N, C-alpha and C positions, 0 to 999 in steps of 0.2 A: 598664267591662268587668265582667262577672259573675264570681263565683268560679270557675265551671265554665270559662269562656273563659280566665281567667287561669291556671288549672291546665293547660289544654290547651296554652297558650303555653309554660309552664315545661316540661311533659312533652316537647314537641317539641324544646326547646332542649337537653334532656339526652340525646337519642338520639345514640349514638356515643361518649358519655363512658365511660371505664372505671370499673368498681367497684374503687376503689383500696384500700379498707380495709373489713374487716368485723370488728366487735367486739361483745362481749357486755357488757351492763350487769348489774344485779342480777337474779337469778332468770333468767327467760327473755327479758328485754329484749334487743333486738338493734338494732344500728346499722350502716348501710351508708353509706360516704363515697364520693362520686363526683367524678371529675376530679382536678385537681392538689391535692395535700395541703399543708397548712400545719401546722407544729408548734403544739401547745397545751401549756400548763403548768398544773399544779395550784396551788392557793394556796400550798402549801409549796415551790414551785419545781421539784418533780420533773416529769418528762415525763408528759404525759397522752396520750390517743389523738389522733392528728392529725385535723384537720378538712378535709373536702373542699370543693370549690366549691359542692356541694349535699349534703345529708344526708337520709337516710330513717331514721326511728326507729319501732320498734313496741314498746310496753311489754310486751305479751303477746299470745298467740294469733296465731301466724304459721305458715306452712308453706313448704317448698321442694319443688317438683315438677319432673318432666320429662314428656315426652309420654306415658309409659306408667305412671307411678306417683308417689305421694307419697314423696319421699326421706326427709323427716323433718319434724317440726313442734315447736312449743313444748312439747308434751306427750310427745314421743318421748324415748327414752333419750338422755342427753346424749352418749354415745360416737358417736351417729349425726350429731351436729351438725357437727363439724369437717370431715368429708369433704364434706358438702353445702356448707358455707361455702367450701371450696376450689373448688367448681364456680362460685361467684359471683366470687371474687377474680380480678381481671384481665380478666373478661369485659366486654363492652361492652353498654350499654343499647340494646336494639332497640325497646322499647316501654314506656311507663309510662302507666297509666290507672287510673281508679276504676271500681268495679262495685258493684252491689247497691243496694237501696232505701236503706239506711244506708251511705254510701260507705265502701268498703274500697279498698285500693290494691293493684295488681298490677304487677310489673315483670318483663319478659321480657328475657333476655339474647340476644346474637347466637348463642349455642349452643343456644337453646331451653329453658334452665332458667328456671323461673318462681319468683318470690318473692311471696307474698301475705300481707297481713294478713287475719285471719279471726277477729274477736272472738267469744268464746263466753260472755261475761259480760254482766250487765245494764248499762245505760247506753249510752255512746257507743263507737264504734270508737276504739281508743287508738293511733293512728299520727299521724305528722306528717312533713312534708317542709319543709326549710329551704333557701332559696336564699341561701346564706351570703355570697357575695362578688360576685355578678354583678348584683345590683340594689341601688339605693340609694333608700330604706333597704332592708335585707334583707326578703324576703317569706317568710312561712311559711303552710303549708296544714295544716288539721286538720279534724275534724268537730265541729260544735257544733249542738246542738238538731236532730240528724238531717240536717244539711245540710253540704255542703262549705263551709268557712270559710277566708278568706284574711286574714292580718294583714299589712299593708303599711306600718305606721307612721302611718297616717292616723287611726286610731281612738284614743280615750282609754282608759286602763287603768281597769278597774273597781275 
């Protein structure tokens, strides 16, 4: 199965799952957790952010939009972020796809809100999707050398 076919299979399997948790990392990094959550703990034993059945992470350069306007993005004033995150939380995934010559990711909710990665720096788009607990071994998708890349445990580590 090609990476594009494998991504399409994963994307179809995520349709209908809720966006269960949205959280920020360092700077403008953002993470969305889908489906049933499991607790995670930091090395020191304190609670961390929970992990969903699948996760979408974008290191930088993202935006949230609806049909008529961009609501906010990674370069927006941070006070705009939380209200837009609230539109994602609890919504269900209606569509997940890649777009562009260098693959970016777009997720549309059942309410018509869209979350998009949208890299504006040199190099590769900086997003990933992890299929955390539904595949053995877990699969992950990202962009490598301008192409959609899937890691499924069958490759050796460089």
